[in-house]
N, C-alpha and C positions, 0 to 999 in steps of 0.2 A: 481534584474531584474525580471520583471513580465514575466512568461512563456507565450508562444503563445497560442492562443485559440485552443480548441479541433477541431473546424471546419477547421482552417488553417492547423493544423497538419495532419488531415485526408486527406485534399486536397493535401498537399505536399507528403504524403505517396502514395496516388493514382498516382500522377505524377511520383514520383521516381520509384515505382514498374512498372508502364507502360513503363517508359523510359528504365529501366533495362531489362525488357523482350524484348522490341522491339530492343534494342541495341544488345542483344544476337542473336535475330532472324536476324537482319541486318548483323552481322558478319557471321552467318551461310549461309545466302543467298549469300553474297559476296564471301565467300570461295567456295561455290558450283559453282558459275559462273566462278570463276578463274579456278577451277579444270576442268570444262567443256571446257573452251577455251584451257587450256594446253593439255588436252587429244585430242581435235580436231586438235591442231597444231601438236602434235606428230604423229597422223595418217597421216596428209597431208605431213609432212616432210619425214616420213619413206616411204610413198607411192611414193613420188618423187624420193627418193634414189633408191627404187626398180626399178622404171622406167629407171633411168640412168644405173643401173647395167644391165638391160635387153638389153638396146640399145648398151652398150659396148660388151655384150656377143654375140650379133648378128653379130659383125664385124669379118669377116674371113680373111681379108687382110688389108694391109695399105691403099689401094685405098678405101675400104669400110669405114675405120676409118676416112678418110678425110670428109665423109659426116656427121660425128657425130655432129659437131657444129650446122649444119643446122637442124638436127633432134631434137637436144636439144632446139633450139630456137622455133621450131614448137610446141614442147610439152609444152612450157610455155605460148603459146597464151591463153589469157583469165585468166591467173593466175599471174596478175601483182604484187601481194604481195609476190610471190615466187621468189627466186633467186638461181641460180646454178653457182658454180665455179668449173672448171675442170683444174687440174694441171697435167703436165707430171711428169716423174720420176725425172727430174732435177729441178722441182719447177716452171717451166715456165707456164704461163697461156695459156691454150688451148681454154677455153671458159669461158666467164663471162657475166652474165645477170645483174650484179650489177655495181655500179659506180666504177670508176678506183681507188679512194682512199680506198673504202671499200674492193675492190679486193686485193689491196696491203696489207691491214691490215690482211685479212684472209690468204693471202699467207705466211705472216710472223708468224701469230699466228693461226695455223690450228684449226678447230673446233674439239671438242672431238667426239669420235666415240661411246661412251657408252650411255650418257644421253644428251638430247638437253639442250643447255645452252642459257642463255639470256645475251644480251649485248646491249650497246647503241652506235650509230654512228650518228653524226649530229642531235642530239635531236630526233632521231627516234629509236624505240626499235625493236630488232630482237630476234628471237629464231632460233638456228641452230644446225645441226648435221653433222659430217664428217664421211668419210669412205674411206678405201683404197681398190681398185679393181684391180685385175690382168686382163690385157687386153687379155692375151693368145697369144699375138703377140710379138715375141722376139724383133722386132724393136721398139715396143712401150713400153713394160714393164708395170710396176705397175703405176696406176694412183691414184691421190688423188681427191676426190669429196667432195664438201661442199654444202649442201642445207640449205638455210636460209629463214625464213618467217618474213615478216614485220608485227609486232604485234602492231603497233602504234594505229591502229583503235580499237584494243581490249582494249588498255590502256585508250584511250579516253572514250570508252563505260563504262569501269569499274569506271573511275573517275566520269562520269556523274551519273552512277548508285549509287555510294556511296553518292554523293551529294544529290540525290533524297531521298535515304534511310535516311540520317541524317536529312534532312528537314522534311521528313514524321514523323520520330521519335520525333523530337522537336514539330511538330504540334500536333501529337497524345498525347504526354505527356502533353502539355498545355491543350488540350481538356479534357483529363482525369482528370487533376487538377481541371478545372472548373466544370466538372461533379462530381468529388469527393466533391467539395465545396457544390454543390447543394444537393448531397446525404447526406452529413454530416448535412447540415442545416435541411433537412427533417427528418433525423434520430434523431436529437437532439431536435426536436419539443416537444416531451413529457417532456424532461428535462426543457425546457423553460416554458412549461405549469405548471410543478411541482414547478418551481421557483416562478411563479406568485402566485400560491396557497399558498406557504410558506410565501411569502412577505405579503400577505393579512391577515395573522394571527397576530393580535395585542395582546398586553398584556391583554386587556380586553376580548379577545376571545380565551383563552387558551383551552377551551373545544372543539374547532374545531379540526378536524383531516384531514389529507391528504387522499383522497379516494384511497386506495390501489388497488381497482379493476380497476382503469382507467390508471394504469401505466404499461409499458411493464415489462417483467420478469427481465431485466437488472437493472431496477430502483426500483423493488419491495423491495429489501432488504434495500435500502436507505430510501424509504418511510416508511417502518415499523420501522426502527431505528429512524427516525424523529418523528413518532407518539409516540414511546416509550419515546423519549426525551420530547415531549410535555406533556405526562402524568406525567413524573417526575417534570417538571416545574410547572404543574398545582398543583400537590400534594405539592411541596415546597412552591408555592405561597399561597396555602390554609393554610398550616401549619404556614407560616410566618404571614399571616393575623390573624389567631387564636392566635398565640403567641403574636402579638402586642396587640390584644384585652385583652388577659389574663394578660399580664404584666401591662397594664394600670389599669386593675381591681385590681391586686395585690398591685400595688403601691398606689392606691387611698386610701386604708384603713389606712396604717401607715401615709401617708401624711395628711389625714384628722385628725387623732389623734394628730399629731404634731401641726396642726393649732389650733385645739380645745384647747390643753394645753397652747399654746401661748396666745390665746385669754383669757383663764381663768386666766393665770398668770398676764396679763396686765389689767385685769378687776378691780383689787383693790390691795391695799398694803397688803403684807403678811409677816408672820414671816420668819425667816431664815430657820426653820425646814420645813415650807410649801414649800419654794422655793427649798430646797434640794430634797424634795419628788417629786415635779414637774420635777426637772431636772433629777432625777433618772428615772422617767417614760419616759421623752423625750429620755434619753440615751437608754432605752430598745427599743424604736421604731427605733432609729438610728441604733442600733446594728442589729435589724431585717432587716432593709433596707440594711445594709452592708453585712449581710449573703446572702441575696437574690442576691445582685450584685456579690458577690464572686462566688456563685453557677452558676450564668449565665456566668461569665467569664470562669469558669472551663469547663462548657459545650461547650462554643465556642472553647476553646483550644483543648478539646477532639475531637470535630468535625474536627478540622484542624490537628489533630495528633501532638499536642504540649503539652502533659502532662508534668508538672514540675517534676523534679527529674530524677534519672538515674536508668535504669533497672538492676536487679540482681536476684539471687536466693531468692525465697520467700517460707518459710515453712508455708503452708496454715494451718496446724493443730495448730501451735503456734499462728498464727494471730487470728484464730477463738477462741482459748482458751482465749487469751487476751481480745477479744471483749466480750465473754460471761461473763468474770469476771467483765468487765466494766458495762455491762447491768444487772448484777445480782441483784442489789438493786432495779432497776425499775421492774424487773420481779417478785421479791419477794412480792412487794406491791400488785400485782394482783394474787399471788399464782401460777405463771407460772414457770415451770421447764425448764431449759436450758440444752441441751446436744449436744455433738459432737461425730461423728463416722468417722473413717478413717483418713488417712493422705497422704499427697503428697507434692512435692516441684515443684514450677512453676517459670520459669524465667519471671520476670515482674517488674513493678513499685510497690514496697512494700506499700508506703503510699497511693497510689491511689487504689490498691486492697483492702487495709484495709478500705478505705472510702466506696467503693462499698459494701463490705460485711457488714459494719456497717449500711448502709442505709437499706439493706435487712433485717438484724436482727431486727433493731429498728421498721421497718414496720411490721414485723411478730409479735413482742411483742405487738405493739399498737393495732393490729386487732385480736389478739388471744382471745379465750374465757378465762374467769377467771378460775383458777385451771386446766389449760390444759398444754400442753408442746410445746416448740419450739425446733426443732432439726435441726442441720447443719450436712449434710452428705457429706464426701469427698470420691470420688471413682475414679476408672480407668476403664471406660467402654471399652476402647481399649488400645492397646499398645502406641498409639500416642495421647491419649486424657485424660483429667482430667475433672471431673464433680464436681461441688459444688452445692448442693441444700439446700434451707432453707424452712422448712415446719412448718405450724402452723394449729391448729384447730380453726375454726370460721365460720362466715357466708360466704356462697359462693358469689364470685364476679359474677355479671350478665354477661352472655356470650357476650352481645353486648358491654360490657365495657372492656373486655380482650384485644382486638386489640389496644385500646387507652391508656392502663394502663401506658405505658412508655412515653406518650406525656407530654410535659412540662406544668405544672400548671393544669394537669388533675386530677380530683378526681372522683372515681367511685361513691361516695355518696356526691353530692353537698351540702347536708344539714349539713355536718360536719363543725364545726367552723374552719375558716381558720387559726386563730392565734394558736389554740391548735394543729392543724394538720400540721403546717408548710406551706411552700410555694408551695408544690406540685412538687418539683424538685428532690426529693430523688431518685425515681425510674429512672427518666430520666438520672440522673448523673450515677447511677449504670450501666445502659445500655451503656452509652457512654464510661465508663471506660473499661467494658468488651469487647466491640467491638474494642477499641483502642489496646487491647491485642490480637487481632485476634480471639476473641471468639464470643459467642452469648449467649443471655439470653432469656428464655421463661417462661411463667407462665401458670399454670393450676389450676382450682378451681372446685371441684365437691365433692359431698357427705361430705360436711363440712370440707374438707381439701384443703388448698391452698399451692401450691409448686412453688417456684421460682428456676429455674434450670439454672446454668451457665456452659457452656462447653468451655474448652480451649484446644488448640492444643499444644501438647508437642513439644518444639523446635520452636514454631511459632515466627514470627518476631513481636516485639512490635512496633506498629505504632506510638508510642509517642516518642518524642525526648526531651531532656533536654531543658528547656526554659531559 
């Protein structure tokens, strides 16, 4: 399921946050109003009880007490929401300003004397408080008084207030959601502008960049990351274009040779020996093409982390000694001395490491001065690092050629004969194998000495898997 848009989510968050805050405020306002009404009611009820107490205390005789109902009725004028119930010691009603049914209910269930209580009668709400008062007259004795307040109008007001609050909360939340939508739309305008700029970049315009100075700070990192990605794409596209051109150029020579040999073969009848010689020449060109294809396939697998074979412990000094013995005859022809110094064991793909070292050693022998030396040094620059360097004496490599030395089909000296120098993939293969082992390779050339240095991390994870 596709997630909702950022604009919608921001709008909903605006609305939800506003509703939550306003809901809490509404609850607080409602509670404050309820507390205010309750406090006001308690004051009114206790005040009326105190008035009744004073009226009873003023009665010095039974004759005076007979005037009490009239005085109570007079005290309630203008206070229609207040009611008073007066009972004698036998529970008979002496005075009641409430309905007969309510008076009977209160006579049977007296109001508490400590805290005002709320109750319902005939769909009307009341809050009341009771009290026992000694009349001070033996003939009268103790009286029970109940004062109650009709709070129905309070309840209606609170209900209307709550309805208004909830409607206001809903309206404000909706308005905040709409406002949040517009704010989000406005805030995301730089993102839409950045999207249009990115969309306008076509494969033929990879040199263009997103202007990082025109984006807000929140989008700066994304713009810089996208520009870096464009740079990588541009570099990859350029290398792919160069690689396509180089491979076409490399394949053209053997294919032309094959065509020429075929035309010569078909030009006239020949003896069996001549046919065999032409077929041998054709086979050499086919083998050259096959090696080139194998090298390109190996490079592709190394780039994807799919080197053939299984990793294991590799004794570098033994591998180097075997390689030097293999190249000894080639080196002797040019009077070149081969040597190895140091030893170390590395976890990796043995055949592939041997291939990388063989490419470096053969390259060093090929470009070394006659009667010079080629050395392979194995060292431990640090406790977690192994270094292997191949050094030879010879002409310096031009500084501008060093960065491209590991490019596929690249030759520092284009004048060298392609067939005798190989396809130009040896150093690229060596670099791919070293990097597949989590290492890196570098080259330096100065003062007549060229050194290829490979560095591996001890215990590093081999990026190649068995194919």
